[in-house]
N, C-alpha and C positions, 0 to 999 in steps of 0.2 A: 486536693485545693480549688479555691478561685482566686484571682487575683488577689481580693481583697484579705485573704485568708495571705500570701506571700507581703504583700504592702506591709500586714502587720507585722507578721515575722520577720521579714529582714530587714523593715527600717523604722518598724514600731507606729510608724502614721494609722490614724484607722478609718479616715476617708483619702477618695485621691482629690485630686483639681481638676479644675472645669478641659474639661477635654478628655483627661487624663485614659478612664475608664471604657469611653466611645472607641479612641486609638485602639487602646489592646484589646478592647474586645473584635476590631475584626482585623487584629492578624490575625488572631490567634480562629479565628474563622480563613483564614488563607487569603484574606484579601490585600489586593496591590495599594496602600495606603500613603496620604499625604498628610503629615501634618505639620500644621503652621501656626508653632508656639512661641509668642515674646519670647524675649529674655524673661527666664525666670521661669517659663512657665512649666519647667519640671518636663524635657525632652528625654532625657534617658531612661523614667520611670517607664515609658512608654514602650521602649525595650529590654529592660533590665528584668523589671516585670514578670511578661510572656514568658522571657526567655529562660526563666525556672518552672514556666506549665509545659515547654518543648520537653519532647520527648532525645532532639538532636541539639546540635551546635545554633546558635545564632551568631553569625559576621557582623561584623560591624566597621563599616568605611571610613574615616575620620581622617581628617586633614593634619590635625596637631599630632604631633606627638608625645609630648606635657599633659595634652589633657587625655590619650587617650594611657598615658601613665598614673593620672590622678585617679581616671575611674578603674582602673583595675585594682590600684592598692585601696581604693577606699568598698571596693566590693568584695575584695580578697577578707579587709578589716568585719563586713559581715556574713564570712564563711560561706562565699561566694564564685568557687575557681574562673577565676578567667585570664587566658594571656595577651598577649600582643605582636606583631609583627613590627616592626620596621627595621630600613636597613643601617641604623643604628646599633641593631642587634649580633653579634657574633653568631658564627655558623653552628658553636654549642649550645649559645642560647637559640635559637632559631629551632637546631635539630629536638632540641629539650620541648618546644612549646608545640611543635608538628604533633609530635610523640603522644601526649594530651588529647591532642585535638580530633585524630586518629584512633585514638583509644577510648575515645567519651570521655575524659577525665575533666573537660573543661565544659563549663556554659556557655559560654561568649569568646570569640577570639577577637579582636580589633586590630584592623591592616588599615595601613598606609594607602592609599591607590597605587603609590606605583609597585607595588607587590604582586597586585594581577600583571604586570607586563612579565611579570620575569617565569619563562614556559614551566621552570621546575617548579615554582612554587605551586604553578595554577596545576600541575598534575597532581601534585600532591593533594592537593584543595581538593581537586576528584574525589578521591578515597575516604573523605568523609561524611558524616552525616547529618544535613546541612536541613534543617528545619527554615531559618528565618534569612534575609539579606534587610539590613537596616544602613541606610547610606545616613553619615551623619552632615551637618552643616549641607546641604543638597543644589544648595545655589549653585555651588564651589561646580555642580556639570551642566550650566546652564550660562552658553557665551554671551547671552542677553545681560547675567547676572555684571555683581562687582568686585568677585572672587573669585576669578571662571580658572576651572583647572584640569589641564586636558587629561589628565592622565585617569581624572572621573571617569573618563568615556568609558572605560574599559566595563565597566562596573555593567554596560549591557552586554558584554560578553558571560561573566560569570551569571547573568540570567540564562543565556542559551545552556551551560555545564549544567545549570540546579536549576531546570525547569517546573522543577515543584514545589520549592520556595518563594512565598511571599515576598514581595520587596515593601517596606517602611522607610518613606523617607522624610527627612525633618531638618527644617529649618527655623531661627527666627524673623528672618527679616524677605521675602521676595515678593516684587511686585506680579500681580496676574499676568503678564508676559513671563514672566522667569518659571511661575507654579505650570503655567499648561507647556513650556520646552522642560520641566525638568520630569513630566510625566512623557514624555516623548523617548527625550535621549532615555531612559529607563525599561523602553517601552512595557509599559504599564499596562494594563489589560482594566480596562474598567473602574478606574480608580477613585475609591472614595478620600474624597478633601474633609479633613478638618482643620476648621479656621477658628482662630479667636481673634476677637476683637484688637483692635490695634490702639487704641485705646487704653492709656493709664489713668485711669479717675483721678489717683492722690496722686501724679506728680505734675508740680508747676515748671511747664517752662520757659522761661523765662528769660528774653536777650538782651544785654547789656552795653550801649557801645559807649566806649569809656577808653580816648590814647593811652592811657595810665593805668593797664590792667592787671600791673603789681598791683595797686591802691586797691581797685576794686574788689579782684579776687580777697584779698588782704579783710575789708569790708567781710564778701560773703561769709568767711569762713567763721568770722565775729561774731556774725549777728545771726551763728543760727549753730545748735546743739547735733551731735551725734557723729557717725564716722564719713565720714567724705572722701572723696578720687576727686583728684586736678590730672586733664587731660592734654597732656601734651605731642608734638610730633618730632620730638628730638631728644636724644640721649642729656646732652649736653644743658639742655631744658629743663630736665626732671633733676638733675642734684643741684644747680641754679634757682627754681623756686623752693626746693625742698627746704633749701641753705633759711631763703627770705622768709618761709613760712614758721623754722624752728627758731628764729629773730623774734620776730612777731610777739613769741608768746604758744606756738602752738603747738604740738611735736607732732611730725613727721617723719617720711622716709623715700625715697625714689626708687622705681623698678624700671628695668626695661629688660631688656633681650642680651643685653654683653653680660651681665651679673655672670654668676660661676651659679648652679643650682643651689648650693648651699645657703649661699643670699637671699637667693628667690624664694628658698619654702623662709627663709628664718622672719622675711620684713612681712610675705604673704600673711603669715602665723603670727604674730604681734600684732597686725594690722585684723584682722581677724578676734583676737581676741581683745581687743578695744589699747595692747600697751600703747599706740600711737594709733592719732584720728586721721592723721590725712596720709592715703599714699600718692606723689605724683607720679604719674608714667605716660608713658607708651601706651601702642594701642596691644604691646602683646601680654596688659594686664587684665586681669579682671573674668577671661574665658573659663567655664566651669565651674567659680566663684559663687557662692550661693550667701553669700552674709547679708539677712535681713536686715538687718538696722541702719541701713546707709542712707542718710537722708539728703546729700546735696553729692551729685557729680557735676562737675563744674569744665567746661572745654575753654582753654585758654588758649588755644589755636582748633578753630575750625576742622572739622575731620573733611572727605573729600568725598562724601554722599552722605544721604538723608537716609541708605541704612547700616551704618558705621553708626552713624549718627545717634538713631534710637535703638540700638544694640545696647549703646555705651552707657546712656542713657540712663535705660530700664534697668539698668544696675541701682540704683534706687528706688527706695521705697518698696523693696519685696515682700514687707511686713503688712502691708498693707494702708500705713498709717502716711501721714501729709511726710512729702517729699519735692526737694528742687530740682530742677533740671538748669542751670544756667550755661549760656552759651557768651563771651564775651569778646567784642565784635569792635576795632578798630578800622577809620576809614583805608587803611595799608590792606586792611586781610580781602577786599575787593580784589587787587593786584595780585597778593601770594597764591590766590584762589585757580586767579588764569593767568599765572608761570606755573602752576601743577602742570594744568596740560601738557606744557612741552618739558614739562621733565619728563614726564608718565609716558610721553611716546616721542621718545628723542631719533631723531634721522635715520632713516633705515642701514647709512652708512656706517652709521655709527654703531644699533648695534650687530651689523657684520663685522665691522674691525672689534665689538667686544666679545662676539664669539671666537674668535681669527688667535685671539691674545688669552682667552680664556683656555682653549688648546696647549695653546704654548707654554704658558705657565702652569698647566696640569700634568705636564709630556705625554698629554698622548700624540698619535699617530694618528694622519691621515687614515679611515679606513678600523681604526680599533674604538675601545672604548666602552663596545656596544656591554648596554645591561652590567658598566659598571660603577661603581661609588667610592668621588676621590674625595676628600677633604679639602677644602679651599680657603685662605683666608683672605678674607673679603674686603680688609681696609688694607692687606699686604698689598694685593693684587692691584689697588687702586694707585697707592702710593708706586708700585714699581713700573707701572704703563705708564703716570702720570693723567688718571681717566676722573671722570667727575665722579663723585659715589654715586648721587641721586639717578643721573642721567642713567650710568652703569647699571644698578641696581632692577632700573626699571626695561636695562634690559636685556636683563635673562630672565627677568618677570617673561617678557617676549617671549623670547627667546623659548620660555617651560611652557608655559602656552600653544608656541608655533609645535610643541612637540620633538625637539630635539634635547631641550637637557629638562632635568631636573632639579630645581635650584631649591636649598634650602636655606634658611638662615637664624633657623631655629636650635639654639643651645642643645642636643644629643641627648645627654643621660649624666647624672651623677653615679659615682663608683658602684660598680659591683662585684659582687662574690659570690660563691657557691664553693662548698666543702665536697670535697671527691673524694676522700676516706672515709670509709666507715669509726665508728666510733670506738670500734675492738682495737684497730689500730693504733690508737694513742699513744699506747703506750709504750709504741714499739718508734716513737718518732724521736729522734737524736737535732732536738732543737737548741741552740746557745739562751740565754735566759731572757734576753729582749725579746726574740721573738716567739718563744714560751710566753714571755707574757701580754705581748699584743694576742697570739691567740686564743687563750684564754680571755682575756678583753672581751673581743668581737662575739666570742662564746657565752657571752655575758649577755649583751648590750645585742645583740640582734637573734630571735628568735629564728625557723624553719630556712636554714644556712643545708641542709639535709638538701632538702628533698626541689630546690630553688631558688634562682635569682635572688638577692637581697640587692637592693642599693644603699650602700656603708656613705657614712662621711668623715674621712680620715679628719680632719676638726673638732668633730666629736668624740673620736675615737682617742686622740690626743688628750682634748681634754680635758676629760671623765678621767684617762690614765694619767693624765699630769704628767706628757712627757711632747716631748716638740712632733710637726706633722709628718718633718722629715724621717724619725727616726720608727711612728706608723706606718707611713710607703716603704722604707726600706723593709721592714719585716711582712709586709704583704709581698713582697717582690720575693722574701726568699721562699715563702711556704707557696709560693706561686711555682717555681722554678723546682720546688721539691714534690709536684704533682699532691700539695696534701690541700689544696683550694687553688680554684680560678677566679684572679682578681683581671676586673678589666679597669682601668681605670677612668676616670670621667674622660670625656671628649666633651671641647668648647668649641670648635672650630665647624662654619658651617662645612657643608656639603654640593657635591655636584652629582645628579646620575645622568650618564648617559642612556638616551631616552631610544639614538640612534647611533648608530657608529661615526664620527668627526667626520667630516664632509670640508672638501674646499669654500672661501666662503661663495666664492661664484657660482655653487650649485643649491643654497641655497633660496628657499621662499618663504618669504612672509604673506604670509595666505590675506588677501583683502580681508577674513572675517574676526583674522588676529589682528589684524592694525587700524584701516582704516575706519570699518562698522564697529569697531570697540574704541576706538579714537573717539567718535561720533557719539555714541553712548556713555563714556566717560564726562565728554564737555558738555552735555545732558543729566548729566547728576552732581556736576560743579556748578550750572546754574538751577539747580532744585537748594542745594547747600544755601545757595546767592539771596533766590527768592524766601527761604527760609530765615535768613541770617540779615539779610535788609529791608525788607518789607513789611509795612507797618499797614492798624484794620483790620488785618485776617488773624483768625484764632490759630497762635499753634499745631494746637491739636490735627485743626479741621486740615490744615498743611500737611500732613503726617497722613493720617488716614487719607486723603485726598491719591496722595502718593502713592500708596501700597494696596486703590481700588478699590475704596471702606466706605466711599463719599455716602454712601444710603445708607452709613451706620454714625455719619457724622453729626454732630452738633456741636456749638460753642463750647470750650469746655467750662468758661468763665471763671478758672481759675491761671491761666497764663498771666503774663505782661500785657499783652495787647488787651483781654478780656477785661482783665482787671480795670484800664486805663478809659473802653470804650464804657464799662459801669458808671465811673466816675462821673464821665464827662456826661454820661444822662443824667444820671440822678441828681449831682447837685453844683454848686456854682461852684468856681477859683476861688472867690470869697468865702463860701459857707464854708469849703476847704478849709482857708488858710485859718478862719477862725478858731476850726474846732481845734489843727491843730495845736495853735498858743497854747486855746485853753487848758489841751491834754502836756503841753513841758509846764506849763502853772501848776499843775497840779504835782508834778517832779522836784517840786523846787525845797521843796520840805522831806520828803524820802528819792530814793535813787530807784526804790524798785517797790513792786506792791503785785501782788493777785489781780489776774484779766478781769475776775470776778467786780472784782474793788474799783476797779477804775472804770467799769460801765456802771456802778452803783451812784457814779455822780452825775451820772446823763441817763436818765429814766428814760427821755422822751427820743434819747437822739442815740440808742444805742446802737443802731444799724450805720450810720455817718462815722459814730466814733470807732467803729471796728474799721469802717474802710478808711479811717486815717489812720491807725495805727498798723493797718499791712503796708501805707504807703510810707511809714515812720521804717517800719523795720523794713522795709527794703533798700531806704535812704541812709540806713546805719545811724537814723536818730537814736532808735530802741531796740534791745536783742528780746528774743523772745525763749525761755528753755521751761519746756513744758508751760502750765499755763502762766508762771512768775514775769512780768513783764519787767524788766530792766532800761531806764532812760540813760542813754549816752552821751548826747547832747553833742552841739560841737567847741 
């Protein structure tokens, strides 16, 4: 079978997106390969398709547990067997996944990077027949990148164990220095680089300066149609802004890492179906979500890097239709960005204090903890020791980059169960009526319980059966104690993995490359965001292309706020624009809406001018466009 045959059979597509086929062919030829594909460029298919053509296993290193799970679930629905490994799995789950890899019963194995530091796991991995290694979010291996993770450096050792397996490194946003560092850190041999232009010709990048962001946000949402995302930087603001949007008559909900898995899945699914129009979210939302018809992405709070901004803004317009990425900026934002530097890089004494208190909180003795995972209630930890949350979270991130711990505040998993007994043993089970009812209920609701662990929702079971969630949990615990099922309740607590044994603080060394050099690069990234947000007179798209080293591909986009303003200034006088705007307003005095073609028919010799006026009026909130229908809102 050819790659296109696989694409049609399992995904139902007739053709690949740009550069997907070239990356796939390079990997199938056994060449080390770097794929630099913008958000929405279809990175996952570049390794999932060849995995179906290799005779061995494809290993995928990924930093996000939720993304691993989503991809494995999606592959399972397509009839492709895949497994994943991370620190949130039980020993029984890990053993089952290892057996599948060893016996050739899985096509893909997703690994969290810290797994590669566990000798027992690496010893198992040596026995597998591995055809390729994939490094997703490959910028995480570069200390020059915006999301460096030391555990990614262990991938180089994996190469030495599997010298015959080519490496595919994938990322959506990387500067030329980061791309070169990726190739070096992964010991790539003459890698092929496939890079799509970072230009998104259908996205209008717009900066709006307004001291009253709520009002401007509502105006943007009211003047556009289709699904939208509003990005903020705090969980509290998620809820507050979602309430504001709902009160304005626009359907909305919020999403952040602190929600339960059921809440996350429900809100994400309702937004993807179009049941709610706007999702207000932290950067925990969006990774791995391929919704094509997002028309507007609003950054209510400024991100800390252009890499982060580009990924989030790029979730708009994946269907190729016109879309808007709107950044709301207030005068105070420049100061807030500067304060992020001190929050992101606290004094070293503070970092060492956090390390010591963390060991005390987790009851890890000096010299202990190596290779162990501990649950860590971050909020309780901060309250107990009166620590500043933002600086403490940053301290944990720096300790992670320094290689002492791995801290993850990602919600680990939903509840999971697997049936341990054969069907023939069902009739001999002595269950009370309530437990029997729940057991029969889960058999009806969830397929595949005999062969693998399946994620379940106690609330869904309770709702389907018309009983309380407590009754469901009680029955599942009873069944687990009887060894009828293995029940793993959901875990909501962040975790700490000790990469080294606990040290006394005075022996800790925070390397210059982890602190001073990274601080300087973070400051440079903040300066780049400031330039994008506070500089006028330079095309927004060109700023992005220059930043990502694609100046040779850059030309003015013609559709950002700067380009439109420049075009207006160059083509028409203020008097012409004002006069035409008054004529358009007069046109709507008798009717509030009409098709665009009809509007233009009243100005046969000035259509270009009127189109420019209509764009400006839409940005100012005087009119709205829904398809080619123009509605006058007025003041």
